[in-house]
C-alpha positions in Angstrom: 17.6 -5.8 9.1 15.2 -2.9 9.0 12.1 -3.0 6.8 10.4 -0.2 4.9 6.7 -0.2 5.3 3.8 2.0 4.3 0.6 1.3 6.1 -2.7 2.9 5.2 -1.3 5.7 3.1 -3.1 8.1 0.8 -1.0 9.6 -1.9 -2.0 12.7 -3.9 1.1 13.6 -6.0 3.2 10.5 -6.6 5.0 9.3 -9.7 4.7 5.8 -11.0 8.0 4.7 -9.5 8.5 2.2 -6.6 10.8 3.0 -3.7 14.3 2.2 -4.7 17.8 1.8 -3.3 20.2 4.7 -4.1 23.0 3.3 -6.3 26.1 2.6 -4.1 29.3 0.7 -4.0 28.2 -0.7 -0.6 27.2 -4.3 -0.4 23.4 -4.4 0.3 23.2 -7.5 2.6 19.5 -7.9 2.8 18.1 -6.8 -0.5 14.9 -4.9 -0.9 12.3 -5.3 1.8 9.6 -2.8 1.1 6.0 -3.6 2.1 2.7 -1.8 1.5 -0.8 -2.2 3.0 -4.0 -0.4 2.1 -2.2 2.4 0.1 -4.2 4.4 -2.4 -3.7 7.3 -4.7 -6.3 10.0 -5.7 -6.0 9.3 -9.5 -5.9 5.5 -9.2 -3.5 3.1 -7.6 -0.2 1.9 -9.0 0.5 -1.8 -9.1 3.8 -1.4 -7.2 2.1 -0.3 -4.0 -0.4 -3.1 -3.8 -0.8 -5.0 -0.5 2.2 -7.2 -0.1 2.6 -7.9 3.6 2.1 -11.6 2.9 5.5 -11.5 1.2 7.3 -10.3 4.4 9.1 -12.7 6.7 6.5 -14.2 9.0 3.7 -12.6 6.9 2.5 -10.2 9.6 -0.9 -8.7 9.7 -1.0 -4.9 9.7 -2.2 -4.7 13.3 0.9 -6.6 14.4 3.4 -4.2 12.8 5.4 -2.3 15.4 8.9 -0.9 15.9 10.1 -4.3 17.1 9.0 -5.9 13.9 10.4 -3.1 11.7 13.8 -3.5 13.2 13.8 -7.3 13.3 13.8 -7.4 17.1 17.3 -6.1 17.0 16.4 -2.6 18.4 13.4 -1.1 19.9 13.5 2.7 19.7 10.4 2.9 22.0 12.6 1.7 24.9 14.7 4.9 24.6 11.8 7.4 25.0 
């Protein structure tokens, strides 16, 4: 159950459109799990990338986000380095 997360990002050229799932006939088992923290845009912030880590399972703090959390403790890519 991977999560998509943007931490401390600064956007210059971005449209006012949230990250979205590409239309598919596949069953999306876990729904949308997209989280943002401290993201900003040069010409003002869009509401859709406001801080929302408190909505994530376990409500992690930004400093606690790591590969293990992103992949739901199912896979740790750092073990394969």
